N, C-alpha and C positions, 0 to 999 in steps of 0.2 A: 573401410572408412575412407571417405574422400573429403578433401577440404571444400568448404563452402566459399563461393566467390564473394559472399557478403561478410565473411569473418574478417575482423580487423587484426593486423599483426601487432601484438602488444608487447612482445618480448625483445624487440630490437628497434634501433633508430630513435627518432624523436619521441618525446613523451606527450607534448601538448596536443598535437594533431590527432593521434590515435585516441587519446582520452576524450577529446571533444567529439570525434566521429562516433565513438562508442556511446557517449552520454547523451548527445542531442536527441537521438531517436527515443531514448528512455524518457526524456523530458516531454517530448511530443506525445508519447504513449500515455504518460500520466495526465497530460492535458486532455487527451481524448477520453480518458477514464472520467475526468470531471465532466466532460460533455455528455457522457453516458448517463451520469447521475442527474445532470441538469435536465436532460430530455425527459427522463421519468418524472421528475418533479414538475416540469412544465405541463405535461399532458395530464398528470394526475390532478394538478391544480385546477383543471377545467371542471373537476367534479366537486370542488368546494373544500372548506376548511377541514372537515372530518377526514376526507381522503388524504390530505396533506399530513395531518396529524398521524394517520395510520401508517404512512410511509416512514415518518420520523420514529415512531415507536418500534417498528419492525427493524429498521436499519441499526438501531442501538444494539439489537440482539444479533442480527446476521453479521454485522461488521466485526463484533467481538469474536465470534466463532470462526470467521474467515481468517482473522489475524492469528488465532491460535493454531489453526492447521496450516496457514500460509508460511509459517516459519520453516516448515520442512522443505519448502521449495528452495530456501536458502542453501540447504545442504546440497541440492542438485547443482546450483550455481558454483559452489565452492569445489565440489568434487570434479565436476567437468572442467572447470578452469585449471585446477592444479594438475590434473592428469594430462590435460592438453599441453600445459607448459612443460611437464616432465616427459612428454613424448609417448605417454601410454595411451595411444589412440584406441586400441581395442578395449582398454579399461574404461575409456570414455563412454563407449556404447553400453558397457555393462552397467555402470552407475546410472546412466540415463534410464535404462529399462527398469532398474531397481527403484529409482526415485519415482518414476511414473506409477509403477505398481503399488508402492507404499502409499503415495499421496492419494491415489484413487481409493484405496481401501479405507484410509483415514476419513476421507470426505464422505464415503458411503456410510460409515459408522456415524458421522456427525449428522448426516441426512436423517437417519432413523431416529437418533436421539432428539434432534432438534424438532422433528415433526411431532414426536410424542409429547415433548415438554413445552411446545409452543404456547399453549394457554397459560401455563404457570409463568413462563418467562415474560410474556406480554403484560401480565398482571404486575410482575415485579418492577417493570420499567414505568409503571404509573398509569396504564390504560385501565379504564373502568369497565368491568364485565357487563355485558348487556347493552352498552352504548354502541352507536354506529361505528365509531373509530376503532373500537376494540374488535368488532366482528370483521371489519375490513383488514385490520392489521393481522388478524389470525389467518385469514385466507391467503393474504399476501405472503406472510412468513412461512406458512406450511408449503406453499408452492415453491418459494425460493429454496427451502431446505431440500425438497425433492430434486431440485435441479443443481444443487451444489457440486456434485461430481463433474458436471459439464463446465461450471465456472472454474473449478480447479484444474480441469483438463487444459484450459488455456493458460492458467497461471504457471503450471509446471512446464509447459512448452516454452513460455517466455523466459523462465528461470534457466532452463537448460541451454537455450540458444544464447542467452546473455553470457553464461559461463564459457561457451564456445567462442564468443567474440562477435556474434551476429545479433544486433539489436534492431536492424531494419526490418527483417521478416516479421517479428512480432508487432512492429509498428504498423505494417501494412495490414496484418490480420485484425489488429485493434481498430484501424480505420474502417475496414469492411464491417466489423461487428457494430460499431457505433452508427454507421450509415443505415445498416439493416434495422437496428433497434429504433432509430429515429423514425424510419418509415413504418415500422410495425406498431409502434406505440399507439398512435391515434386509432388504428383499426381495432386492436385488441382491447383498448380502454373504452373507446367511445362508440365503436361499431359504425353503422352506416347512417346514423341520424344525428344531426347537430355536430358533425365532425368538422372542426374549423379548418382542417387541412383541405377538404374539398372546397370549402368556402373561399379560402385564400387562393386556391388555384382556379376559381371561377367555374367549378364543376358541380354546382348544386343540383343540376339536372341529373347527372350521373349518380350522384349521391341518393337522390330520391328513387331512381330506378333500382339501384342495388338494394335499398332498404325494402322496397316493395317486393322484390324478388326473394330476399332472405329473411327479412324481419329481424336482422341481427342488431342488437343494442349494445354489444360489447360486453366485456367481463368486469368493467369497472376497475378498481384498484388491483384486483387479481390479474387483470389483463396486462398490467405493467410487468408483473412477474413472468407471465407467459412470453411476452415479447423479449424480455431479458434472457430467459433460459433458452428460448429458441435461437436467438442471435449468438449467444455464447456456445450453445451446443453445435451449431453449424460451424462456428469458428474453430472449436475444439476438434471436430471431425476433419476439417481441412488440415489443421496442425498435425494431427496424428498421421494422416495420409502422407504429408510431407516428410515426417520423421521416418516412417517405415519405407519410404521410397529412397531415402538416402540423399535427397536433393538439397538438404540444408546442412550437410556435413555429418550429422549424427545419423546412425543407421543401426539401432538396436535390433537384435534378432528376437524371435519368440522366447528362446531360452533365457534371454537377459531379463525378461519380466518375471521369471520364476524366483520368488524370494529366497535369498541366501542369508543365513544368520549373520555372518561377519559384516556384509555390506549394510544390511538393515540396522545393525548396531551402530555402524559409523554414521548412518543417516540420522539415527536418534540422537547420538552424541552431539552432532552439529545442529540438528533441527530443533530439538526440544528447547534449548536456551534461546534460540532465535524466535521461537513461538512466544515465549514469555516476554522477550524484549519487545516484540511487535504489539502484543496485547497490552503492555504497560502504558502505551500512549493513550489508548481508549479508556483504560482504567483511570488514568490521571485526569483526563478531561471530565469523566463522570464524577469523580470525587470533588474536583474544583467547582464544578457546576453546582453541586449540593452546598458547598461552602459559600459560594457567591450568592446563592439564593437568600442567605441571611441578610445581604445588603439590599435586596429588593429585585423586583422584576426588571427594572431598567438595567441593572448591573448584569443580570443573566442574559438579557438580549444583547448588551454590549459585548459580553464575553463570547457569545455565539458568533456575532459578526466578526469580532477580532480574530477568533480562531479560524474562521473561514478565510479571511484575508491572509492570515499567516500561512495557512496551508497552500494557498495559491502562490504566495511569495516564495515559498520554499520548494517549489517544483524544480527549479534549476539546481538547487543544492541537493535535492534527493536524487536527481539524475546523475550528478557528478559523484555522489556517494555510491550509487550502484555501479557506475563505471569504474570507480576506484576499487570496488569489491572484486570485479573481474580482473582488472589490471594487476592488483596485488596477488590474486590467486594464481594467475598464469605465470607471473614472474617468480613467485616463491616455488611453484612447481618446477620451474626451469632452473632453480638454484641461484636466482639473481635477487637476493634479498635487498641489496643496496638500491637496485633499480625500483623495486617495489616501494621502498621507503621514499625515494625521490618522487615517485608518482603521487604519493600521499601529500607531499609538500606542494607539488604543482597544483593538485586538485584543491587543496585548502586555500592556496593563494587566489586561484580563480574564483572560488566561492566567496572569499572575503571581499574581493574587489567588487563583485556584483552586489552583494548584500550591503556593503558600505553605502552605495548609491541609494539603495532601497531604504536604508535607515534614515538618511537625510530626507527623502521624500515623505516617509511616514511621519517624521517630526514636523515638517512644514505643512503637509496637506492631510493630516490625520482626520480632521473633522469632515473634510470634503469626501474622503474615501468612505467613511462610515455613513454619510448621508445618502450615498448611492443605494444602500441596502435597507433603508427604513424611511417611511413617511407616516404621517398621522399626528394625532394630538400629542403623544408622548415622545415624538421623534427628537425634540431638542434635548431632553434629558439623556436619552440613549446616546445621542451624538456626542455630547460632552464627555460622558463616561467612556465611550468607545474610543474617542480621540486620545484620552489619557492613556488608555491601553496601548494604542499604537505608538505613542511618544515614548512611554516608559519601556515597554517590551521591545519596541522597534530599535531602541538604542543598543540592544544586545543581539540583534539578528546575526551579526558577524560571528559572535561566539557560538551561537547555536548552529550556524552553518558549518563552521569548522568541526564542531562536535559530530555532526552527521557524517562528515568525511572520515574522521578518525574511526567512527563506528563501522563505516564501510570497510576500512582497512582491517579491523579486527575480524569482521565476518569473512572477508576474503582469505584470511590466513587460517580460518577454521576456529579461531578463538572466540566462538560465539558466547562462551560463558563470560568473558571479559565485557563484550558488548552488552550482554544482559545485565550484569552487575552495575555498570555505569548508567544504564538506562533507568534501572530501579532507583539508584542513588539520586540521579538528577530529577526524575519526574515524580518520585514518591517520597523518598526519605528526606531529601532537602526541601523540596517544593511545598509539600502538603503541610507539615508542621509550621513552617515559616509563614505560609499563607494564613493559616488559622490564627497564629499568634498576632500577626499584624492586623488582621481583620477584627479580632475580638479584643485581645488585651491591648493592642496598640491603638484601637479605635480609629483605624484609618479607612474602614469600609472597603469598597472594591479596590481603591487605590493601593491598599496594603497587599492585596492579592497580586496586583500587577507588579509591585516591587518584588514580591516573593518569586514570581515567575522569572523576572529579569535576573535576580540574584542567583537562582538555580542555574540559569543558562550560563552564567559566568563561572560559577564554582565547579560545575561538572566538567567543563572543557579544561579547566586547570587540572583537575584530577585525572581525567582521561588522557590529557596531553602528557602529564608527568609519567604515566605508565607507558605511553607510546614511546617516549624518549629512552626508556630502559631497553627497548628493543627485544625483550624476551618473547613478545607476541609473534615475531616474524619467523616462525618455523612452519614448514610445509606439513600437511597431514597425509601426504602420499609419498611413496618412494619411487624413484626413477625406474625401478624394474618391476613395479606392480603389474600384475596380469589379471585378466578377467577371472573372477571367482576367488582370487587370492585374498587372504585375510587382510585386514587393515594394517596400515603403517602405524606410526605413533598415534595414540588416542587423541582425537581432535580436541583442541582447547586445553591440553594438559598444562600449558604454560599460563593459563588465565589466572593471574593474581595469586598463584601459589608457588612462585619461584622463591 
């Protein structure tokens, strides 16, 4: 085991600088992920409305299953971070290998199930069998499912390196993958005829020659999946080569990939609640969309735009939350619970400061922001409703940002059950009934849903914050003398809401 030159020292010295150095690459990585999705949408958009609808149907399914399996990568972050903090460097390699093996097996199982159930799932999300959008969605979805192990290969690499304290290497690999995907998309989707990339570069002559030589018209919507899987697969291959070479600090041996019951149980204890927590977000959006549909298509469009704006606004908060996750994990592993708690306060303060400015901007310029995303005859009505969303929900951005940070602290300690419970409380138990009541019984329309979202943002941070102040979450899930293959320490998350 050798230290990586890119790993940040999180257990000594200042708190603010290492937290920012750790979190900023995560923020940039998330921005690149947005770029990844935008590139697919842009090039598929050249094929028409049916193609864009097909992508939308497919991602509703793929994203849900990705979040379900992605929670297990959280276990990798937590176990690597805490073992590094505790000085169990050999155990770091062991849990890294175990996490990779487990996540790859889970993703392979999802690939098989998803491929088989794709027609049923696409029907459930509203696509009509026999229509062009349905057939496009089916081919795209099945291709994406077959490539899910490659997608998760990168995700688990990113999680393990984050726990180690190195967030720059995953950023560089993500940048490489996005660039490759952007270059591959037009060829796989459009082929060598009518390819706007050639036209933009003034290479129409070369385009004609290539088409005459190959006759390649592209794969249409399915081509976007081919480009994504190809770029992700190459990135995952490079990631695993780096891991096995030991150049990034982690250096699991082949024996570390052989499943061991005790370690797998620990991954399940930490990862299963994290999976539920992550999938709760997409479930909440799905339920609210169905409720908002009662208020009309303008309200649904406004909610879609508002949600996208909110997801962009919260990229810094999400980055700081992930940084907090690692900071807490390493310091609890090192037996420095007070430093771990101080890191949460610092991260929450930074998040609140940024989002306070964003809230003011959302209140003052909400209509301008929404107008960027929509044009046409019905634009005025959507802009009015969307601006109300940003003004009402935007006023609670600070609360939601602090909640994300506190959730990161719970995950970093291994108390993923606590994070899961508060996520379900805020996004489902409090938000959904309140939204339904204000929408229907209160006769407030979409505005009632906006108030419900705002109220849940405030109430859940009060509940999660009160539990945080108890301090019972701040227990490490590893022992300082853990060794490779040794059984787990205290059961992860034992403290979660049952002290």
